[in-house]
N, C-alpha and C positions, 0 to 999 in steps of 0.2 A: 361518769362523774368528773367534773372539772375542778381543778384546784382554784384557790382564790386568786392566784397570780394569773391564771388563764382567763378567769372571769373579768379581772381588772383589764387585761389586755383587750378582750373583746369589747368592753365598754369604751375604752380609750380609742381603739381603732375605728369603731363605728362613729365616734364623735368627730374624728379628724381625718377620716378616710378621703372624703371628697375634697377637703381643703388642701391636703397634701398631694393630691393627684395632678394638680395643674403644673404647667411648664414653669411659670414664673415662681411658684412656690418652691419647686424643686431647685431652681436656679439660685434663688436667694437663700434658702436654707443650707445649701451646700457651699456657698461662697466662702464662709470663714475657713473651712478646712482646705478648700482649693487655694485660697490666698496663702495659707501656710506652706503650700506646695510651691507656689509661684513667686512669693515675695523674696526668698533667698536668691533666686535667679535674677530678679530685677535689681536687688541690692548689689550682687556681684558685678553685674554689667555696669551699674552706675559707679561703683567704686573704681573699677578698672578704667572706665571712660574719663572720670573726673580727676582721679588721683595719679594716674599713670598714662596720660594721653600719648606720650611718645612711644610707649610700648604698644598701645592699642593701634596706633596708626602704622607701626612697623608690621604688625601681624595682619591687619586688614587694610588693604589699599583703598577700599571704599568704606571708610569709617562711618560716614553719615548715613548712607543708604542701608548698610547692613545692620546698623544699630536699630534703626526703625523697623526693619523686617524682623529682627530678633524680638523686639518688644511686642510687635503685633502677634508673632507666633506664640510667645509665652502667654499673652493675654487670651488668645483663642484657646490655648491649652487649659488655662485656668477655667474658662467658661465651660469647656467640654467636661473637664474633670468634675466641676461643681454639679452640673446637671446629671451626669452619668452615675456619680456616687449616690446621689439622693434617689435617682430612679431605681438603682439596684436595691437600696434600702427599702423603698416603697414596695417593690416587687417581693422582697423577702417577707416583709410584714403582711402583705396581702396573701401570700402563700400560707404563712402561719395562721392567719385569720381563717382562711378557708379550711385548713386542717382541723383547727380547734372547733370551728362551727360544725364540721361533719362529725367530729367526735361527740359533740353535744347532742 
Protein backbone atom coordinates (compact mmCIF):
# COMPACT_ATOMS: atom_id res chain seq x y z
CA UNK A 1 0.00 0.00 0.00
CA UNK A 2 1.46 3.29 -1.10
CA UNK A 3 0.97 6.61 0.61
CA UNK A 4 -0.47 9.57 -1.25
CA UNK A 5 2.96 11.20 -1.31
CA UNK A 6 4.48 8.13 -2.97
CA UNK A 7 1.66 8.02 -5.53
CA UNK A 8 2.22 11.70 -6.32
CA UNK A 9 5.96 11.10 -6.67
CA UNK A 10 5.40 8.22 -9.10
CA UNK A 11 3.03 10.31 -11.22
CA UNK A 12 5.40 13.28 -11.24
CA UNK A 13 8.52 11.24 -11.97
CA UNK A 14 6.87 9.33 -14.81
CA UNK A 15 5.89 12.68 -16.36
CA UNK A 16 9.33 14.34 -16.14
CA UNK A 17 11.69 11.36 -16.10
CA UNK A 18 12.73 11.45 -19.75
CA UNK A 19 12.84 15.24 -19.90
CA UNK A 20 15.19 15.48 -16.92
CA UNK A 21 17.51 12.72 -18.14
CA UNK A 22 19.17 14.74 -20.92
CA UNK A 23 22.58 16.39 -20.65
CA UNK A 24 21.38 19.89 -21.48
CA UNK A 25 18.47 19.62 -19.05
CA UNK A 26 20.77 18.61 -16.22
CA UNK A 27 23.21 21.37 -17.07
CA UNK A 28 20.64 24.16 -17.26
CA UNK A 29 18.62 23.06 -14.23
CA UNK A 30 21.77 22.88 -12.09
CA UNK A 31 23.24 26.16 -13.27
CA UNK A 32 21.60 28.48 -10.69
CA UNK A 33 23.04 26.57 -7.73
CA UNK A 34 26.40 26.22 -9.44
CA UNK A 35 26.52 29.95 -10.06
CA UNK A 36 25.91 30.52 -6.36
CA UNK A 37 29.07 28.47 -5.89
CA UNK A 38 31.15 30.22 -8.55
CA UNK A 39 29.91 33.81 -8.42
CA UNK A 40 31.68 34.73 -5.15
CA UNK A 41 34.96 33.50 -6.63
CA UNK A 42 34.46 35.62 -9.75
CA UNK A 43 33.50 38.65 -7.66
CA UNK A 44 36.52 38.27 -5.38
CA UNK A 45 38.89 38.06 -8.33
CA UNK A 46 37.26 41.07 -9.99
CA UNK A 47 37.34 43.16 -6.83
CA UNK A 48 41.01 42.42 -6.16
CA UNK A 49 41.94 42.93 -9.81
CA UNK A 50 40.11 46.25 -10.22
CA UNK A 51 40.25 47.81 -6.75
CA UNK A 52 43.76 46.79 -5.73
CA UNK A 53 45.79 46.21 -8.91
CA UNK A 54 49.15 47.02 -7.29
CA UNK A 55 48.62 44.26 -4.72
CA UNK A 56 47.50 41.84 -7.42
CA UNK A 57 50.55 42.46 -9.60
CA UNK A 58 52.91 42.14 -6.61
CA UNK A 59 51.46 38.73 -5.79
CA UNK A 60 51.25 37.48 -9.37
CA UNK A 61 54.00 38.43 -11.80
CA UNK A 62 51.87 37.13 -14.67
CA UNK A 63 48.71 39.06 -13.86
CA UNK A 64 46.98 38.88 -17.23
CA UNK A 65 47.50 35.22 -18.08
CA UNK A 66 46.82 33.87 -14.61
CA UNK A 67 43.57 35.82 -14.30
CA UNK A 68 42.30 34.29 -17.52
CA UNK A 69 43.33 30.81 -16.41
CA UNK A 70 41.56 31.27 -13.07
CA UNK A 71 38.38 32.49 -14.76
CA UNK A 72 38.40 29.53 -17.15
CA UNK A 73 39.00 27.10 -14.28
CA UNK A 74 36.14 28.53 -12.23
CA UNK A 75 33.86 28.49 -15.28
CA UNK A 76 34.66 24.82 -15.92
CA UNK A 77 34.12 24.06 -12.23
CA UNK A 78 30.71 25.72 -12.37
CA UNK A 79 29.72 23.64 -15.40
CA UNK A 80 30.98 20.43 -13.79
CA UNK A 81 29.21 21.17 -10.49
CA UNK A 82 26.01 22.06 -12.34
CA UNK A 83 25.87 18.81 -14.29
CA UNK A 84 27.04 16.49 -11.52
CA UNK A 85 24.64 17.91 -8.93
CA UNK A 86 21.61 17.40 -11.15
CA UNK A 87 22.84 14.01 -12.32
CA UNK A 88 23.12 12.93 -8.68
CA UNK A 89 19.60 14.23 -7.96
CA UNK A 90 18.28 12.42 -11.03
CA UNK A 91 19.92 9.16 -9.94
CA UNK A 92 18.47 9.49 -6.42
CA UNK A 93 14.99 10.12 -7.79
CA UNK A 94 15.35 7.21 -10.21
CA UNK A 95 16.39 4.91 -7.39
CA UNK A 96 13.47 6.05 -5.23
CA UNK A 97 11.12 5.59 -8.19
CA UNK A 98 12.27 2.00 -8.71
CA UNK A 99 11.98 1.22 -5.00
CA UNK A 100 8.45 2.62 -4.80
CA UNK A 101 7.44 0.84 -8.03
CA UNK A 102 8.70 -2.48 -6.69
CA UNK A 103 6.83 -1.81 -3.44
CA UNK A 104 3.66 -1.25 -5.45
